[in-house]
C-alpha positions in Angstrom: 24.7 -35.0 28.1 27.1 -32.2 28.3 25.9 -29.3 30.4 26.6 -25.7 29.8 27.7 -23.1 32.3 24.4 -21.2 32.1 22.7 -23.0 35.0 22.9 -20.0 37.4 22.6 -16.3 37.2 25.9 -14.3 37.1 27.1 -12.5 40.2 25.8 -9.2 38.8 22.2 -10.5 39.4 22.8 -10.5 43.2 22.7 -13.3 45.7 19.0 -13.9 46.1 18.8 -17.5 47.6 15.7 -18.2 45.6 17.5 -17.9 42.3 18.2 -21.3 40.6 21.2 -23.1 42.1 23.9 -25.0 40.3 23.1 -28.0 42.5 19.5 -28.0 41.3 19.6 -27.3 37.5 21.7 -27.5 34.4 21.1 -26.4 30.8 21.4 -29.3 28.4 20.8 -30.0 24.7 17.6 -31.8 24.3 17.7 -35.4 23.2 16.7 -34.4 19.6 19.5 -31.8 19.5 17.0 -29.2 18.4 17.8 -26.7 21.2 18.5 -26.3 24.9 16.4 -27.1 27.9 16.5 -26.8 31.7 17.0 -30.2 33.4 16.6 -30.9 37.1 19.3 -32.4 39.3 16.9 -33.2 42.1 13.2 -34.0 42.4 10.4 -31.5 43.1 7.0 -32.3 44.7 3.7 -31.1 43.3 3.2 -27.4 44.4 6.8 -26.9 45.4 8.5 -23.7 44.7 11.1 -24.3 42.0 13.0 -21.1 41.4 12.8 -17.3 41.0 13.4 -15.7 37.6 15.3 -12.5 36.8 16.8 -10.6 33.8 16.5 -7.4 31.8 13.2 -6.5 30.0 12.8 -5.6 26.4 9.8 -4.1 24.5 9.7 -6.7 21.6 9.4 -10.4 21.4 12.7 -12.1 21.0 14.1 -15.6 21.3 14.3 -16.7 25.0 11.9 -13.9 26.1 8.7 -14.5 28.3 6.0 -11.9 28.3 5.3 -9.9 31.4 2.8 -7.5 29.9 2.0 -6.0 26.6 5.3 -4.7 25.1 7.2 -5.9 28.2 9.2 -9.1 27.9 11.7 -10.8 30.3 14.9 -11.6 28.4 16.4 -14.3 30.6 19.1 -16.1 28.7 20.4 -17.9 31.8 17.4 -19.9 33.0 13.7 -19.4 32.1 14.5 -18.6 28.5 15.3 -22.3 28.1 12.0 -23.8 29.4 10.6 -26.2 26.9 7.0 -26.4 25.8 4.4 -29.0 26.5 0.6 -28.8 26.3 0.7 -30.8 29.5 3.3 -28.8 31.4 5.0 -29.7 34.7 5.7 -26.2 35.9 3.7 -23.0 36.2 5.4 -19.7 35.4 4.0 -16.6 37.3 5.1 -13.6 35.2 4.0 -11.1 37.8 5.9 -12.6 40.7 8.6 -14.0 38.4 8.3 -17.4 40.2 8.2 -21.0 39.0 6.2 -23.7 40.8 5.7 -27.4 40.1 2.3 -28.4 38.7 3.0 -32.1 39.3 5.8 -34.3 40.8 9.1 -33.7 38.8 11.7 -36.4 38.9 15.5 -35.9 38.9 17.0 -35.6 35.4 13.7 -34.3 34.0 13.2 -31.3 31.7 11.1 -28.4 32.9 8.1 -27.9 30.6 5.8 -24.8 30.6 2.9 -24.0 28.3 4.1 -21.2 26.1 0.5 -20.1 25.5 0.1 -19.3 29.3 2.4 -16.3 29.0 2.8 -15.3 25.4 0.1 -13.5 23.4 2.0 -14.5 20.2 5.1 -16.5 19.9 8.5 -15.5 18.5 8.1 -18.5 16.2 5.0 -20.5 15.4 5.7 -24.3 15.6 4.0 -27.7 15.3 3.9 -29.3 18.8 4.9 -33.0 19.2 4.6 -33.3 22.9 2.3 -36.3 22.6 -0.1 -35.2 25.3 -3.8 -36.1 25.0 -4.5 -32.3 25.2 -1.9 -31.4 22.5 -3.2 -28.5 20.4 -1.0 -29.3 17.4 -0.2 -25.6 16.6 1.4 -23.5 19.2 1.1 -19.8 18.4 0.3 -18.0 21.6 -2.2 -17.2 24.4 -4.7 -15.5 22.1 -4.9 -18.6 19.9 -4.9 -21.2 22.7 -8.6 -21.9 22.8 -9.5 -21.4 19.2 -11.7 -23.9 17.4 -10.0 -26.9 15.8 -11.1 -25.8 12.4 -9.2 -22.6 12.8 -6.2 -24.4 14.1 -6.2 -26.7 11.2 -6.3 -23.7 8.9 -3.3 -22.2 10.8 -1.5 -25.5 10.5 -1.5 -25.2 6.7 0.7 -22.1 7.1 3.5 -24.1 8.8 6.6 -24.2 6.7 6.5 -28.0 6.3 3.1 -27.8 4.7 2.6 -26.8 1.1 1.1 -23.4 0.5 -2.2 -23.4 -1.4 -0.5 -21.9 -4.5 2.5 -24.3 -4.7 2.9 -26.5 -7.7 5.7 -28.3 -9.5 7.1 -25.1 -11.1 6.3 -22.7 -8.2 7.3 -24.0 -4.8 9.6 -23.9 -1.8 12.6 -26.3 -1.9 14.8 -26.3 1.2 13.0 -23.1 2.2 14.0 -21.4 -1.1 11.3 -20.2 -3.5 11.7 -21.6 -7.0 9.8 -20.5 -10.1 10.2 -22.0 -13.6 13.3 -23.9 -12.3 14.9 -20.7 -11.2 15.9 -19.7 -7.7 13.8 -16.6 -7.2 16.3 -15.1 -4.9 18.7 -15.0 -7.9 16.0 -13.5 -10.1 15.6 -10.7 -7.5 19.2 -9.7 -8.1 18.0 -8.5 -11.6 15.1 -6.6 -10.1 16.4 -3.1 -9.6 12.8 -2.0 -10.3 9.5 -3.9 -10.2 10.1 -6.8 -12.5 7.7 -9.3 -14.1 9.0 -12.8 -14.8 7.0 -15.0 -17.1 7.4 -18.8 -17.6 6.9 -19.9 -21.2 6.6 -23.5 -20.0 3.6 -22.6 -17.8 1.9 -20.8 -20.7 2.5 -23.9 -22.9 1.1 -26.2 -20.2 -2.0 -24.0 -19.7 -2.7 -24.1 -23.5 -2.2 -27.8 -23.7 -4.4 -28.4 -20.7 -7.2 -26.4 -22.4 -6.9 -28.3 -25.7 -6.7 -31.6 -23.9 -10.0 -30.9 -22.2 -11.7 -30.5 -25.6 -9.9 -33.6 -26.9 -11.4 -35.7 -24.0 -14.8 -34.6 -25.2 -14.0 -35.6 -28.8 -14.1 -31.9 -29.9 -10.5 -31.3 -31.1 -11.5 -30.8 -34.7 -14.2 -28.3 -34.1 -12.6 -26.0 -31.5 -10.4 -23.0 -31.9 -8.4 -21.2 -29.2 -7.8 -17.4 -29.6 -5.5 -15.9 -26.9 -6.9 -12.7 -25.5 -4.0 -10.3 -26.2 -5.2 -7.7 -23.8 -4.2 -10.0 -20.9 -0.5 -9.7 -21.7 1.0 -8.3 -25.0 4.7 -8.9 -24.2 6.3 -9.3 -27.6 8.4 -12.4 -26.7 5.3 -14.2 -25.5 3.3 -13.4 -28.7 6.2 -14.2 -31.0 6.5 -17.6 -29.4 2.8 -18.3 -29.7 2.9 -17.3 -33.4 6.0 -19.4 -34.2 4.5 -22.4 -32.5 1.0 -22.0 -34.1 -0.5 -22.9 -30.7 -3.4 -20.5 -30.9 -4.9 -17.5 -32.7 -5.4 -14.0 -31.3 -8.4 -12.3 -29.8 -7.8 -8.6 -30.5 -9.9 -5.7 -29.2 -8.3 -2.7 -31.0 -6.7 -2.0 -34.4 -3.4 -1.5 -32.6 -3.6 -5.0 -31.2 -4.1 -6.3 -34.7 -1.0 -4.5 -35.9 1.0 -5.8 -33.0 -0.2 -9.4 -33.6 0.8 -9.2 -37.3 4.2 -7.8 -36.3 4.7 -10.7 -33.9 4.1 -13.2 -36.7 0.3 -14.0 -36.7 -1.6 -14.1 -40.0 -4.8 -12.2 -40.6 -6.7 -15.5 -40.6 -5.4 -16.1 -37.1 -7.2 -13.0 -35.7 -10.6 -12.7 -34.3 -11.5 -9.0 -33.7 -14.1 -7.8 -31.2 -14.1 -4.2 -30.2 -16.4 -1.3 -29.2 -16.8 2.4 -29.9 -14.7 2.3 -33.1 -13.8 5.5 -34.8 -13.4 6.2 -38.6 -9.6 6.1 -38.1 -10.0 2.6 -36.5 -11.9 1.4 -39.5 -9.3 2.8 -41.9 -6.7 0.7 -40.1 -8.9 -2.4 -40.2 -9.2 -1.9 -43.9 -5.5 -2.9 -44.2 -6.4 -6.4 -43.0 -9.4 -7.5 -44.9 -9.2 -11.2 -44.0 -9.6 -10.9 -40.3 -12.8 -12.0 -38.6 -14.9 -9.2 -37.0 -17.5 -9.5 -34.4 -19.9 -6.5 -34.5 -21.0 -5.3 -31.1 -23.5 -2.7 -32.4 -25.6 -2.0 -35.5 -23.2 1.0 -36.0 -20.2 -1.3 -36.2 -22.0 -3.5 -38.8 -22.9 -0.6 -41.0 -19.3 0.7 -40.9 -17.9 -2.7 -41.8 -20.2 -2.8 -44.8 -19.2 0.8 -45.7 -15.4 -0.1 -45.5 -15.8 -3.4 -47.3 -14.9 -5.4 -44.2 -17.3 -8.3 -44.9 -14.9 -11.2 -45.4 -16.1 -12.9 -42.1 -18.6 -11.3 -39.8 -20.1 -12.2 -36.5 -22.4 -10.6 -33.9 -21.5 -9.9 -30.3 -24.7 -10.5 -28.3 -25.7 -9.4 -24.8 -27.6 -12.3 -23.2 -28.3 -10.1 -20.1 -26.7 -12.7 -17.9 -23.2 -12.3 -16.4 -20.7 -14.8 -15.1 -17.6 -13.7 -13.0 -15.4 -14.7 -10.1 -17.3 -14.6 -6.8 -20.2 -12.9 -8.7 -18.1 -9.7 -8.7 -20.1 -7.0 -10.5 -17.0 -5.2 -11.6 -15.9 -8.2 -13.6 -19.3 -8.7 -15.4 -19.8 -7.6 -19.0 -23.5 -8.5 -19.0 -26.2 -9.0 -16.5 -29.1 -7.2 -14.8 -27.3 -3.9 -15.1 -27.3 -2.7 -18.7 -23.9 -2.4 -20.3 -22.5 -1.0 -23.6 -21.6 -4.4 -24.9 -23.3 -6.3 -27.7 -26.7 -6.6 -29.4 -29.7 -7.1 -27.2 -32.7 -9.2 -28.3 -34.6 -6.0 -28.9 -32.1 -5.0 -31.5 -31.6 -8.3 -33.2 -34.2 -8.0 -35.9 -32.8 -4.7 -37.1 -29.2 -6.1 -37.0 -30.3 -9.1 -39.1 -32.2 -6.9 -41.6 -29.2 -4.6 -42.0 -27.0 -7.6 -42.9 -29.5 -9.1 -45.3 -30.0 -5.8 -47.1 -26.3 -5.6 -47.7 -26.1 -9.2 -48.8 -23.8 -10.0 -45.8 -23.9 -13.3 -43.9 -23.4 -13.4 -40.2 -21.6 -16.6 -39.4 -20.6 -16.3 -35.7 -22.4 -15.6 -32.5 -20.0 -14.2 -29.9 -20.4 -13.3 -26.3 -18.2 -12.5 -23.3 -20.2 -12.2 -20.1 -17.5 -11.8 -17.4 -14.1 -12.6 -16.1 -12.4 -15.0 -13.7 -15.2 -17.5 -13.3 -14.5 -20.8 -11.5 -16.5 -24.0 -10.7 -19.3 -22.2 -8.8 -20.2 -20.3 -11.9 -20.8 -23.2 -14.2 -24.5 -23.4 -13.6 -24.8 -19.7 -14.4 -22.7 -20.3 -17.5 -25.2 -23.0 -18.6 -27.9 -20.4 -18.5 -25.8 -18.0 -20.7 -25.4 -20.8 -23.2 -29.2 -21.4 -23.3 -29.7 -17.7 -24.0 -27.1 -17.8 -26.7 -28.9 -20.6 -28.5 -31.9 -18.5 -28.8 -29.9 -15.9 -30.8 -28.3 -18.7 -32.9 -31.7 -20.1 -33.9 -33.1 -16.6 -34.7 -30.2 -15.6 -36.9 -30.2 -18.9 -38.8 -26.8 -18.6 -40.6 -24.5 -19.3 -37.7 -21.7 -21.7 -38.2 -19.5 -20.8 -35.2 -20.2 -19.8 -31.6 -17.5 -17.9 -29.7 -18.0 -18.2 -25.9 -15.5 -15.6 -25.2 -13.0 -15.9 -22.3 -13.4 -15.4 -18.6 -11.9 -18.7 -17.4 -10.3 -18.0 -14.0 -7.4 -19.2 -11.9 -7.4 -19.4 -8.0 -6.4 -16.2 -6.3 -6.6 -17.4 -2.7 -6.9 -20.6 -0.7 -10.6 -20.9 -0.8 -10.7 -20.9 -4.6 -10.6 -24.2 -6.4 -9.1 -24.7 -9.8 -11.6 -24.6 -12.7 -12.6 -28.2 -13.6 -11.9 -28.1 -17.3 -13.5 -31.5 -17.9 -16.9 -30.3 -16.5 -16.4 -27.0 -18.3 -15.8 -28.6 -21.7 -18.5 -31.2 -21.1 -21.0 -28.3 -20.5 -19.9 -26.7 -23.8 -20.3 -30.0 -25.7 -23.8 -30.6 -24.3 -25.0 -27.0 -24.8 -24.4 -26.5 -28.6 -25.2 -28.4 -31.8 -22.5 -30.8 -33.0 -22.2 -29.0 -36.4 -21.1 -25.7 -34.7 -17.5 -24.8 -34.4 -16.6 -23.7 -30.9 -14.3 -20.8 -30.3 -12.9 -19.7 -26.9 -10.8 -16.6 -26.0 -8.9 -17.3 -22.8 -6.5 -14.6 -21.5 -6.3 -14.9 -17.7 -6.3 -18.7 -17.8 -3.4 -18.8 -20.2 -1.0 -16.3 -18.7 -2.0 -15.1 -15.2 -0.4 -17.9 -13.2 2.6 -17.9 -15.6 4.0 -14.8 -14.1 5.3 -13.4 -10.8 6.2 -9.8 -9.9 9.2 -9.2 -7.8 9.1 -6.1 -5.7 11.4 -4.6 -3.1 10.3 -3.9 0.5 10.5 -0.2 1.4 9.4 -0.1 5.0 7.6 -1.9 7.8 5.8 0.0 10.5 3.0 -0.4 13.0 0.3 2.3 12.9 -2.4 2.0 15.5 -3.8 -1.6 15.2 -2.1 -2.5 11.9 1.3 -3.5 10.7 2.2 -2.1 7.3 4.8 -3.2 4.8 5.5 -0.9 1.8 6.8 -2.0 -1.6 8.3 -0.2 -4.5 5.3 -0.8 -6.8 1.8 0.7 -6.8 -1.6 -0.3 -8.2 -0.7 1.4 -11.5 1.7 -1.6 -12.1 -0.9 -4.2 -11.5 -4.4 -2.6 -11.2 -6.6 -5.6 -10.5 -6.3 -5.6 -6.6 -7.4 -2.0 -6.4 -9.7 -1.9 -9.4 -11.4 -5.2 -9.2 -10.8 -6.3 -5.6 -8.8 -9.3 -6.7 -6.4 -10.6 -4.1 -2.8 -10.9 -5.4 -0.9 -12.8 -2.7 2.7 -11.7 -1.9 5.1 -14.5 -0.8 8.6 -14.5 0.6 11.6 -15.6 -1.4 13.3 -17.4 1.5 11.9 -18.8 4.7 13.8 -18.0 7.9 11.4 -19.8 10.2 10.6 -16.7 12.2 7.4 -15.7 13.9 4.2 -15.0 11.9 2.8 -11.5 11.7 -0.2 -9.9 10.0 0.5 -7.0 7.5 -1.3 -4.8 5.1 0.9 -4.7 2.0 0.8 -1.2 0.4 2.3 0.5 -2.6 4.1 3.7 -3.4 1.2 5.6 -5.1 -0.3 8.5 -3.3 -3.8 7.0 -3.2 -5.7 5.4 -0.3 -6.8 2.5 -2.6 -3.1 1.5 -3.3 -3.4 -1.6 -1.2 -2.0 -4.9 -2.6 -3.2 -7.3 0.1 -4.9 -6.8 3.4 -4.3 -8.9 6.6 -1.6 -11.0 5.0 -0.3 -13.6 7.5 3.3 -14.1 6.7 6.7 -14.5 8.4 8.0 -11.4 10.1 9.3 -9.3 7.2 12.0 -7.4 9.0 14.7 -9.8 7.6 13.3 -9.8 4.0 14.3 -7.5 1.2 12.0 -8.7 -1.6 8.5 -10.1 -2.1 7.1 -12.1 -5.0 3.5 -11.4 -6.0 1.9 -14.4 -7.7 -0.7 -14.4 -10.4 1.0 -11.4 -12.0 1.2 -12.8 -15.5 -2.1 -11.4 -16.8 -3.9 -8.0 -16.7 -1.0 -6.4 -14.8 1.7 -5.0 -17.1 -0.8 -4.7 -20.0 -2.9 -2.4 -17.9 0.0 -0.4 -16.3 0.1 3.4 -16.3 2.5 6.1 -15.4 0.3 7.4 -12.5 2.4 9.6 -10.2 5.2 9.0 -12.7 5.7 5.6 -11.0 5.3 3.6 -14.2 8.8 2.1 -14.5 8.9 -1.7 -14.6 10.7 -4.5 -16.5 9.5 -7.7 -18.1 11.5 -10.9 -18.6 10.5 -14.2 -20.3 12.0 -17.3 -18.8 12.5 -20.0 -21.4 13.0 -23.8 -20.7 
């Protein structure tokens, strides 16, 4: 092993005889060539004084520093900065006396090992320990984490760079520490992002649609199922034009303007299922231009207006089963439940609704309901109860040929979420409704949300009281769900530098206290990073954007192939 010339302090440090001597120590590359370590040139007995440390102090953690006190760190690049770590160390480092003593007999030509967690609250760089000791803690992060429960340490281990993040998949992952999305290097995409920019993957959208249809196929339901994409999730023209050209789905529209946009993108009237609320006379005048669309009436008023304007080609009833289903039982994402809402026909109105249709000679062929958004596996039992309630409406009406279960299928937003089990979901649908009924579904979030990322630029990092803040050049008006619905949209880094981990609140540029993208984000120190990518930004982001504070500028890009 070739030694360096860093084995003693320079003359400027003085001539203290307790400083390490050239005859006692050398700095060597470790056997694995991963760094430098202090190696002994003589043996030391247990309890023997080893050496005294010295050096300048700095107020931030840096490579080769050892912590003396909060915001006081010894920056010794000549000796102690090269002590290696072991969970079973052979030296003790006293940061008050700046002295090193032997914890056990140390042989000649042995490395000096300390326990980094004995001195550091948090490390410059988290790492996976491979010391091999029986007491090895696996993850070395710092003093405050030293005695944490194994379950917590296991959770922290998942954040190591060599481990996959919970959101990683084939088309969104790190490769050689670089983030790739839709076969693009995201760092290159960021060069186009001179403002907040959404990037959408057409391949992911296609796979999500295929996965949904395959679930029905496995239940033998392909011939009696229809998929209508909920346009309100994302109305970006290139996406809709691709859907229309491929004939992969119909459109769920919720305003006359959405109908006109769908037609302009290439959809036929027969491809559109329309469900809206609080329609004006002007709205019905526009609807009259498209007499062959299907309309689900959410009120007796809507039914009467459809009759008045001759919009009776295909009519359904939107019901309110008084049961809601949503992600984590989030009341802000429910359209029905214990709390009364404006949506749909209640059982108390059903008789009048049926009589109004019969009097006009109009047949109601569809029962439609949409009870909430973002539901996952833990909501399937509740969804089964919604289906039971819907069947009561179906039996009462008597002329129903189709049941539209709405949308609401969710995607994972954080590590604790599991992906929706489409086999169990489709099996539940199959077992809940009569075989002669056509099943319709209106997914929006499931189709496009995880197909998009939002690239934003970091504006500042700063510590205020007990929190670290990182600002970005986009506010909640660009993607409203984190602030409006409490949905976590996780920001990720584009390139991993293997720095220390820190905890941040990620905040936007809108002058509102609720403009918080993500709280307590554990991520690599962001000082060296210019951009962040916010995942799950493909749905209910750009389509809900506003110009609040005149901060509404953003760009959208569709990535093909």
